[in-house]
N, C-alpha and C positions, 0 to 999 in steps of 0.2 A: 295276504289276497282277495280272499273272500270275505265281501262284506257283510258288516253285523245285519240281521232281519231288522227290519223295523218294527218299531212299538205296534202294540195293538193284535188282536187274535186273528183278525182276515180283513181283508179291503174287499168292500161290498159294493157291487155294482150301482153308477148313483145315474146312469143311463144304458139304454138298450143296446146291445151287443151287437156289434155290426155283423153282416155277413162276411166272410171272408171275400175280399180283394182281389181278382184276377193277378197270380204272378207275373211278373216281366217279363219272364223269361220263361221258354217251352218247358213242360214239367207232365211226366208220367209217376203217378200215387201207383205203386205197385201191393194188392193185397197180402197181406202174411198176416199169420194165425197169432205172432208175437211181435212181430215187430212191422211195422207200415214204412215200407223205403220209397222215396221221392228220386229220380233221376233227376239232375235242372244243369243247365248251360247256360255257359255267361260267357260273353266276349271280352270280358273285363279280365287284363292281368297286370301282374306289374312291372312290365317291360314297355306295355305298350303293344304287345305282339297281337296278329290277329288269333291266336289258337286257341279252342273252344275247352272249356275245362266241363266234365261231367262230373257233378257232387255229388256223394251219397248221403242225406240227411238221414239222421237215426231219431226213429219219433216212435215213443212206447205208445203200445197202446193201451187201450184200457184194463186189460187184462193184468199186465204187466205193471203199469204207472199207477193205477189206484189198487190193485190187488184184489179187486172185487172179493169178497168173501168167498171164495173158490183156496186160497191161501189161509184162511183164519178156521172156519168153523164150515166149511164146508157147505156154504146157502143155498148151490144148488140142488145139492143132492135133497133134496126138501124131502122127499118121503122116510129117508132115513134121519134126519138129524130135526126136524122143525119138534120135538120133543123138549129141548134145551133152551128154546124158544119162552118165556113169558104166556101165559094161554091165554092174554088179552089181548094180542099182537097175534098168535101162531096162527089160526085162521086164515087174517086178512093176510098174512104175509105168503101164506103158503095159495093161496088162489092167485095173490097178484104173480107171482114167480111161475104159476103154473099158465098163468094168461099170457104172459112174456112169452115163454118159451114156446106158445100156442099162435106168436105172430098178434093177440089181440091187446093191441098196447095200450088202448084208451082206456080197456078195463082192467087192464094189469094195472093203471096209474093208479086210477078208482082205489083199487085194493091197497094198494103200497103205501100212497098219500094217507089212506087212513089209519092202516099200520107203524109210520114214521110219526103221526100225531099224536096216537094211543101212546107210542112207546115213549117220546118225551116227555109226556106226564104222568109216567110213573116214576114210584121212585128207583132208583140206580141198584138199589140192593135186588129190584125184582129179577137182575138179569143174571144172576149170581156169580162165576168165573168169569174175567175180563170180559166185561161188563159193556165199556165201551167201544171195543173189538163189535162186539155184536150190534150196539146201537147205530153207529156208524156202519154196518153191513146193510142194516136198512135203508139210510139213506144214499149210498152207494147204486143202489138197486135202483130205486127210485131215480135218482139224477141220471144214470145210466138208460131208464126210457125215456125222461124227458131227452136227452139229444136226441136218441134216435126217433121223435114224432116232432124233432128241429125246433126245440125250446131250449136252446143252450141258454139263455140267459134264467131261467127257471131251475134249469140244471146247475149251472153257475151258483146260486145263491144256496142250491142244495149242498153242494159238496161244501161249500164253504161256511153254513151252518154246522157242518160235522166235524170240520176241522177246527171251529172256534167249540163246541163240545169238548171235542180231547184237549184242546192247550187252556182252556179253562180248568178244566180237571186236573192237568197238571199242575198248575198253580196253587192248586192248595194242598198246603203242609200236609191234610191227614189221607192225603189221595197219591198213590204212588202206581201209577200206569208200571204195566208189564211191558217186557219189550217187545212184543206183538203191536200191542196198541200204540207204544211209540213210532212202530216203524210204519204203522197206518199213518199216522201226521206225515212223517215223510212223504207216504202215496197220494195222500190227498194234497198238497203242497204242491208237488212235482205237478200232478193233474190239472191244479188250477192254473200253476205257471202255464201248462202247455196252451191249456185254454184260453186264458190270457192273451196269450200269441196267435192263437190261429186267429182268432176274433178282433184282432186290432187292438188292444186296450195299450192304454204307457206301455212305454218301456220298463218303465220305474213299478208299475204292478206287476211284468213277468219275472223280474229280478229280484223283486221283494219276495214272491212264493218259491223261486227256483231258489237262491242263496238260502232261506230258509231250509228248504227241504235238504241241501248240499249237508248246513251247517247241524239241524238235528241228526241227521245219522250219522256224522262226526261225533257229534257229542254221544249219542246212544251206544258206537263201537268203542269210545271211551269208557262209559261206564260200564259196560260190559267187560273191560280189561283187554289188556295184551296190545297197548298203545305204543310203537316202538318211534321213538324220538329220531325226525331223519329231516325234512326239511322244513321250513316256516308258512303254517297255514293259521287263518285265522279259523278258529271252531266257534267263536263267539263273541257279544260284545264285550270287551275288555278282557277277553280270554286267551293266551295264546295256546295252541293243540298244535303240535306237532305230527303229522302222520303221514306214513306211507301205507296206503291202504293196502296196498298188493301183501304186506307182510304179517296183514292183520288176522288174526283166526277168526271165521264169524261163527258167533252163535249157531245154533240151528238151526234158529225160527228164521235167521237173516239169512237169504239167497244173494249169493252175487250180484245179479241184477237187480234186485233192488237198490242198492248201492250206485251203481252203475248208471243205471238211468237218469238219475237226478243229474250224478254230476255230469254226465252227456250233454242232457241237456241244458245245464248252465253253460258248459264250455258252447253250445251251438248259439246260445244267444249273444257271449260276448264274442265271437266270432262276428255274426250279425252286426255289432255295434261298433265294431273295430274295433277290438281292445285283444288284440291277437296271443299279447305275453299273456293274460289270465286265460283265454279260451286253451293257448297250448298247454298250459300247466292241468289245469281239467281233463282235458283231452289224454295225456300221458298216464296222469291219473287213470282215467279209468280203461287204457289200455292195459296198464301194470295187473289193474286188479281182474279184469278179465284173463288175462292169459297168466294169471296165476294158479298153478294147478289146485282141486282142492285137497284136504288132506287123505294121505294114502292112494293119491295117484300119483302118477309121473308126468303128466301134462295137463293142460286145461283140456275141459271135453270140446265136443264139436260145434256146440250152438255157442258157448262162450270166445271159441276162436274165431267165426265168423264175425259176432259182433265187433272183437276187437277188429277184424280186419276191417269192415266199415270205418271203424274210428280213425284209423291209423290212413283211409285215404281222404279223411276230414284233414286229418294232420298234416297231410302231404296239400291240399290246395292251402290253410292257414299258410306253411312254411312257402308257396309259392307268391305268396302278396308280401315277403320278407325283401330287403334291400340286394341288388343284383352284385357279383355275381355268386352270391352262395344261397340266394331265394330259391334257384331250379336243384343247384346241388341237393340240397336239404327236402326239396318239397320228392325229385326221385328219388331219395335213398328211404321215403318212408312209402311210397305207393310203390317199388321193388319190395320192403318188407311184409306189404299186402298181400303181394301177388304170392310173397315164399309162403304164407301162412296157409293162402286158401291152397296152394298147391300140397303144402304138406298135410294137410285137413282131407283132403281127399283119399290121402293112404289109410288115412285111421281105420280103425276096428269100427268107430261107431259111426262113419260115415251114411254106409248102406242103411242102417238102423234110423238114420234123422233125416229123412227127405227133406224137410221143412227146412230145417238148419242149413243144409247143402244148398238149397235153392237160394237160401240168401247168400251165400258162399259164393255162387258162380255168378248172380246180377251184380253183385261187389265186384268179382273180376272183371265183369264186361268194363264198369266205370275205372277202374285200375286200370286197364289197358289203352280206356280212350284218356285217360290222363295222364298216363306217361308218352303214350304219342303228341297229345297236347305241349306237354314241358320240352320234350323233343324238337318237335316243331318249333319254339320259343327259341330255343337255344341253338337253331339253324339247320338242324341235322336232318333233313327231310327225307332222304332215303330209311332212316331208320322211325321217324316219325310215318312215315305211310305204311311201313310193315308191321306197326303196333297198330294202326288204325285198322288195316287189314286183317288183323287178327281178332279187333272187336267186331268187326263185320260178319266172321265167322264163328264166335261165338255167340255174338248175340242172335245170329239164327238157330243154333245149334238150342238155345235156351226159349228160345220166342219173345226173345226183347225187342219190341220193335223201335221202341226209343231210342235204344243204343245204337239199333243198326240204322235208323235214318240218319243219326248226328255223326256215326263215323262214315258211312258213304257221301255227307256234306264234307265232312273236314278231309277226307279224301278229294274228293274233287279241288277243294282249295289249296291242299297239298301239291297237285298235281300241276295245278295252275303254277304256283310259285317257284316250279323244276320249269315249266317252260319256258318262265319269264329268265328264269335264272341263266337258261341254257341258252338264249336271245340274245343278252345282256352279255354273257362268254364269249359268245362267237362274236359281235360287235367290236369288241374291244381285240380280237384278234386280227 
């Protein structure tokens, strides 16, 4: 199912990155510390009904998608950790990150660009343990500053260069990247795939990076041991690796979200490209991985459950596009599954301790209620659809979700008009 990554270390920009084009549907981007979530509405449906669907599209931010060095050497704790960097780059790196945190981005760029140039001129042995993790960390921070100053093309090139360095090192027989360095290649490829999508690059470019990210994650986990043979997945060119990710024991240096992020992103890509079979398989893998309890735990944690509910909602959207009449039944089943997961998550002991994750759950809950209403409307159950839209209105008010409120009110008006029309037709026939 997964296509082999194309040859070559990276795809470089041959033209300027265009600014993102306005979406064709109303859209709300909801800021979040770890996942950015957007609620979109669409009048399309596989049955031709006028029902709107609210879809939660999961986009990992740079913190998770690229791992910024916070997951490696704590680059942001610069006062405590800079002694582990070569002295040739230490001062520029410290000054660049300090300026970044103070909002002086132009000054930060000058320092970080000089640190990045110096770092690439040093022998790799100057970085001691896990050198490519440190080297790519400088590039990541520089690229983040470039993104913040609205220079996506330069940021893209910087991320690409960092990925190329890692892949070139991995190709050398005498070099063995650590697990965390390989995880960095996954994160960088994922980031590049997301940028290629946002800035309207060719679909092949998006697929290239996201496919590489997924396949490299599978290869890395396979090499770490514990791969269970289940279904057919292509983990690399000419290499069959059958993997059920939910049954893998993750190495200590891999978080579930590190693998789930590119899986979900590639699934989302295939959903947009009208390849529902590919998207469904990737979404199912993502849900299974996120819902699998960590070793020693009885249930997945609050954050992972909320993320899984988002993906379940996306699965519902995919299912609704299938052939009738099973499409509505399958879509409703996944929407109700997402609803059940969120309702149970609310009762968990960790819910109060993680308000950010619970906000994600509550926003997803509004989308799920809306989707259920749309599905019920599409199947002609207007009274039940009206009730679901009313619940969406009440919940959106409760959490301050303006777009959910507006869309649900519009849907209510539509359903009420349909009920009035149906009533008139019924009276005319009698």
